[in-house]
N, C-alpha and C positions, 0 to 999 in steps of 0.2 A: 770276551768279556760283555760287550754289547748283546749276545745273542742270549747269554744268560740271564742278564736283566730285562730283556725283552719278554723273554719267557715267563720269567717270575711276574712280572706285570700282568701279562695277559692269562696266567692260571690265576693270580688272584681276583681278577675282574670276573673271570667265568666262575670261580666258585662264589663270589658274593651274590652274582645274578641268580642263581640256581638255589642256594639257601633262600633269597628273598621270594622266589616263588614257590618253593616248597612249603612255606609257612605263610603264605599269603591270606588263606582263606580259613586257615585252620588255627584256631586259637584253643588248643587242647586244654590249658590250666582252666580257662573261664567256663569252658563247657563241662569240665568236670566238676567244678565247684557248683555250677547251676543245676547240675543234675542231682548231686549231692542233697542240695536244699529244696528240691522241687516237691511240693505237696507236703512240706513238713510246716510245723507254726514256728514263727519265729522266735517263740519262747516268752515267759514272762518270769521277773525278776522278783523275788520276795523279801522284803529287809526286815530282819527280826532284830529289834534292839531293845536296850534296857529302859523301861519306863523312867528311869532316872535321868537318862539322858535327855528324853522330852523336858522332864522338868528344869533341868539346867539350862536348856534352850529356851524356854518359855520366861525363866527369870531373867535372864540376858536381855531378852527382846524387852522385857517389863522395864528394866533399868534404863535403858536406851532411851525408851518413849519417856520416862520420868524426867530425864535431862533434858528432853527435847531434841535430841539428835545424836550425833556420833563425834567423837572426837576427830579433827581435821584441822584444815589450814584455809585461811582467808588470806587477802592482801589488802594492807590497810593504804587508802590512797588519801584520806584527810584525818586530821587530828587537830582539835581545837577549842578553845574555850573562849568567852567573852561576850559581849554584846552582839557580834556580827556571826557567831558560830554556827549558829542553827541556819542562818541565809547561806552560809558558805557551805556547809555541810549539804544543803539541799541543792546548791548548785553542782558541787561536785558529784552528788549522785546522779544528777540529771546528765552529766557529760559522762560519767561511768556507763549509763545505760545506753547514751547514742554512742559512743566508742565501743563499748563492748556487750551487744546485744544478746550473745549466747551464754553471759554469765548473770547470776544475781547479784544486785547490789544492794547492800543494807546498811540502814543508818543506826548506830547505837548511840544512847544517851547514857552516860555514866557519870552522875553528877559530878563536876561541874562540865565535862567534856562531851563534846560530839565526836563520834567516830563513823568514817564511812569505809567500809568494806567491801570488796570483790570477791565473787566465788564461794563456791563450797567444794574443795579438794580433798580427796582423800589421804594422799601421799604429798609430802614435802617436793618430791621430785616434780608432779604434777603442778603444785603451785608455783615452782620455780620457771617452770616453762612458760608459764601465764606472766609471771612476774617481769620475764625479759622484754614481754610485749607491752606490758601494762607503764614499765617504768620509762619509755619514751615519752608518754604524754604525761605521767605522773612522776617527775625524778625523785621524789620523796618517798615514794610507795616501797613498803616492805612486808613480809611475810610475818603472820602472827598465827599462833595456835588459837582454836577457837572450836566452838559446838557448832557443826553444820549441820545442816538441814538432810533428810534423809534421801538419799538419791532414787531418781524414779526409776522403775524396772521395767 
């Protein structure tokens, strides 16, 4: 029994070594593909579409520009009214900028309320990820629907 096991192990090792040496320098598949495309143009794709589609796209872009952005989400970190609301809103904005430098911080004044909101998030999930970080510093923060700025391309 031991002789048969030893023979099987040696045979498998010998087959593995010879297979590895046979294909070491020969990559037949990539050579065939390279030869097929050698000296050929890579090609040009021409898209033919209905002009009405371009009209719809332009209307959509124009409607987004008119409202000043896209529908999205922000995280509201301050909401207040009264005599000290403006000062408190500016303080909340300053601390938001220092704590979260990668996010935009916005102050909104909707009579008689001051609101400070952080971020321009396209999805609620993206806002929720940041909400978990922000709520550690601003415990009363919550996610709100808002018109967000266009993302940079």
